[in-house]
N, C-alpha and C positions, 0 to 999 in steps of 0.2 A: 364247739364254737373254733370258729375257723380260722385260721392261719396264712399270710400269705405276706412276700416279699415286702407290700408298700406298709399292711400291719406293723412291721419293726427294722427299720434302719438300720444298715448297711449291711446286708442280706446279697452284695453282689454276689459273691464268690460261694452262697451256702451249699449251690445246684454240686457246685464239685472242690471241694477245701483241696486235693491231693494238685492240681492243676491250679488253686489259688497259691498255695505256701511253695508251689517250683516258681509263676512270676514273680513271688516277693522275695525270694530268695536270692534270688538272680539282679533283683533292680537293687539291692544294698549289698553293696562292693566294698565297702569299708569295714574292719574290721574295729571293733572296740575296742581300745586299750584304754589305759588310766588317761592318756596323755591325750586322746583326740577326742573325749566326748564330742564337743561341738561341732564337730564336720563329720561324724558317724550321724548327727540328732539332725544335720540340715541335709543329710541324705537320706533317711528313714523316714521323717516327715512326711517329706511331698508323697513317700509312695505309699504309706498309710492314708492319705487324704485323697490319693488318687481310686484309692480303690472303697473312698468310704468306709472306712475304720480306725481314723483316727481318734474318735470317737472311744474305744476300747481304751486307749494310756491318757487319755485327759480324761476320763470318768463323766464325760457327759451321756456314755450310752450304760446304762448302770441295768443291773441285773436285776432282770423281774423274779417273780417269787418259783422258787422250785417247785412246789406241789401248789395242785390248785381243787376248789371244793367241786364237785358234780353229782348231777342229784340234789333234791331235799328234803326234808325230814328227818325217818330212818333209813331211807336210800341215800344220805348224801356219804359220800366219801372221799379219800383225798386221792389222787392222780397227777402223776410227775406231767410238769408245765410246759408243753410244748415251743414253749414262747422262750424259756429257759433253756430246753436243748439246745436251740438252735443258739442263742448267744452264748451259751458253755464252748460249743463249736467252733465260732467267729473268734471268740477270746482266747481261745487255744493257737488258734489259728494266727493268730498276731504275736503272743507269745511265745510260739517254737518260731517265729520269722525271728523274732531281737535275738532271742537264745543263740540261734545258731551263724548269727551274723557276730559276734565276739567271738576274742582272744577267748585261748584253754585257761587263763592269768585271772580271767573276767567274768568267766563261765560256774569258774566253783564258788564263788561269793554267790553268783546268784544263783543257787541251785531253792532255798527255800521259799523263794516265793512263785506263787500256784497262778496268780492272774497277770494280764497283761497291766492292766492300773498301779496296781503294786511293787511292777520288775519298773514300770517305769519312775514311779516315784523314790523307789531305792534307789535307782542312777541320779538320778538328777541330786538327791540330797549328799551323796557320796562323792560324785565329780567335777560339781559346777563350783564352791568352790575353789576345788583344789586346782581346774583348769584359770578358775579369773588371777590367782595367786601366779599361777605360766603365763600369764598375761601380761599384766604389769612386768613381772620379769623379765618378759624377750621387747618389750616398752624400752626398760629402763638399757640394753642392752644395746639396741636401736640407737638412743638417745649420746649415751654416752663411748661408745664402738668411736675409734680414732685414727687413721692410717699412721703407724710408727716408721721411723725411717729402716726397719730392719724388717720391714711387713713390704712385700710385690704389692701391684696394683692390682693383679689378679685374687692374691688369698683375699687381699679388704673384700673385694668384689665378691667373694665366693662367699666371704662369711657374712657381710649382710645382706647376700639372696638368702642363707639359710637362717637366716632370723625373718625372713619373710614369708620363706614357706612354712616356719613355724606357728606361725600367726594364721595360714590360713588354715594347718590342721587342729587350729585349735579354736574356729572357726571364725575368724576373725580377718580373713585378708585384706591383705593392702594395697591400691591399688600403684599402678606402674609412680604416679609423679610423688604419692607420698613415699614409696622407696627410695624413690630420687633423692627428693628433701633430707632423708637420713644422709642418704651415701656423700653427699655435698659437703654438709653438716661438718662431718667427719676427714675430712681431708684438709692436710696442711699447708701454709700457706704458697707452697711451691709451685701448689693447683690452683692458686687463684686463676691465670689466667682464664685455665677450664673452667671454672665456678662462673666468673664471670658468661660466659659466653654463652655458656648455658639457659642461665640465669635471662639472661636478656632474648631469650629466642620466643615468638610469638605465638612459634604453635611448638606442642609438646613433644618429647625428644623420648625412644623407646630406650628401655635397657640395653639392649645390644646393640645400639646405636651410642647410646654410652658408656658402656663395656668397650668398644672400640676406642673412641675418643683419648679415654682414662686409658689406655696400654699404650697409644700412641704418644702421650703426654708424655710419658712415663720413661716410655722410649727415650724424646729428646734430654728429659732432663736428666739420664743417663750418659747420654754422649755427651753434654755440657760440662758435666759437673767436674770430673779429674782435667779439663783443662782452663777449667776458670780456678782450681785451686790452686796446681802448678805456677800457672802465671800472676797467681796472689801472692805466693810464697818466695818467686822471682822478685816481686818488685820490692819488698819485702828486705829482703837481701840486700837491693838495690841502694834500697833507703839508708840501713843500716851495717856498713862494709866488715868485714871480717881482720880484725886483730893477731898480732901474732903472739898477743901477752895473753889471750885466751880468751878473748872475748869476743862474740857473735850479734850482740845485742846494741851497744852503748858506747857512747867514751870517756866511761869515766871511770870503766875498768882495767886492768890490764896493767903491762908495762908500758903504752905507752904514754901515760900521764905519768908515770912512777917515779922513774929514772930522773927527769926534770934538769936535764942538764941545757936550756935555754930552750926548747926545742922540744917538739908533742912526743921524744921518748925512739926508742927504735922501730917500731910501730910505721907500717907504710900507709899511705893514707891516699888513698881517690879520688876523695872529694864527695863519692855516693852516686860518679858517671857512670861506670862500666860495674856491671853485675859481678854476684858472688857465687861461685858455686855451693851450693847446698851439699852437695857427694864428698865433692874432695875439699872445699875450702878455698881454691883457685880464683882468681879475679879471671874478668874477662871473657867468661863464659858463665848459662845458665845450667842448672839442673839436666832439663832436654840436650843439652848436646856434650854432655860429660860421659867422655870414654869408660868411665868408672861406676855408670850409674844401674848396670848389670851384675857388677861383679860385690856379690854379697861379702868376700872376701875379704874385701877393702877397706881400710883401716886410717883415716887422713890423719897426716902429720901432726900435727896438733892433739888427737885423741894419745900416738905414742908418745909427745916428750910431755903430755902428763903422766902417764903411764909411769914413762921413767924417773920422771921426779917424786911421784907417788911412792914407790918403791926406797926411795936415794932416801926421803924424809921419815920414813919408817913408819909406826905403825900410826899416829895420831894424822898424818894424811897433812902436811902444816902448807899452809896457803904462804907461797914468799912474795906475789903478787903485791905491788902500791895498791890500797886502796883509799882514793881521791873521797873526801867525806867533806865538802864545802857548807856544810854548816856548823862544823867544828870549829873552837877558839884554837885550841892547839891544837899541835901531833908530835909525835912521839916516834922515833928511832934510832935504831943501834948503827945504824950504819950513816957514817956521815956522807957516804956516796949519793943519797937518795938524796939529802937538801942539795940547792941549787948554791944559797947563802948560808952562814953560819953564825953564831956569837957567842960567846960565855954567857950563862944565865946566871943571873942576878940578885933574883928573888926570891922569896922567903918560903914559896911550894915546894912542895917534897913531892914524891913518887916511891910509892912500895910495890915494889913487883913480887911475883910469884913465890920466892923462894923467901920472903922475909922478910929483906936485905933493902936496903930506901937511901938518894940519896937527896942532898938539897942544897945549900949556900954554899961548899966548902972548897978545898984548892983541885979537887978532881971532880968539882960537878959538872957536868955535862953539856955541850952546846946547844941551840937553837937557834 
């Protein structure tokens, strides 16, 4: 029985196995690892199809009988099948090509497989589920990664791009529009003008152009953010002037309202017209124009006086400021100088102080 290449499929390289092995080995440049099975498969499959050898890995080119019977009757005998020898040569060529494209770690786990179809099947069973789980994990990271305040625009772009590159290595590459959609979704409200401008475009934008615009937007935000913060702080200080009674935030705390001899107290009020410096606590200028703004050792007069009062009052740090509570029915004080008007108390109510003593309607009853 005569055999030709047309009789048995996949025999283009049968006349020169060494040349075919060399060409196949150079065509598959990706080294197979546990992380890139789909990428490796995407490169190996077309190479095998181009040489009409893919049937050896998917099982469509089956192995013929290893022996055939020649002669008849008493002269019949078993001889090696030339078709099997040809199939075996091609199968080992494909197997050698696949093995030579693996990393050492993967190669150590594939040594027990003797045919190309067995090796191909084992790789699918071992790596397909692992890579699918990894694909889902990377998609989750793409969807949930946000640009935080402590992350630069460049670091955010590179992280999202690395996720996209991982998807490509897994055999599921994303196009630029898909990657851009993930990146825009992760930007904060401060980048809303950039997001609106890009989504309003009729023509697609490349990732390189988007990266340039993202950096430009970040530079503008960094340039204006410090000025805005300082001006906002200065406006707050203008609306709520500093008082010598120790208050920076409102009219009800401090000695301004407590001494009460017919006026607002010892504090000086400017009606919120002039700004108050947040560095030195003085009127007439803001923090940007303060001479003490770079003096880290400077301590405002109010802070020094508070430190001295704390030292004089002992370990309990008693606050002697008069606090006005407009929701109280009555007020108590041991210092009559704190009251504008007072009279002797004639009611039946009593007050018990911390040392256990009490006072009520007696000759020495306190005034109110």
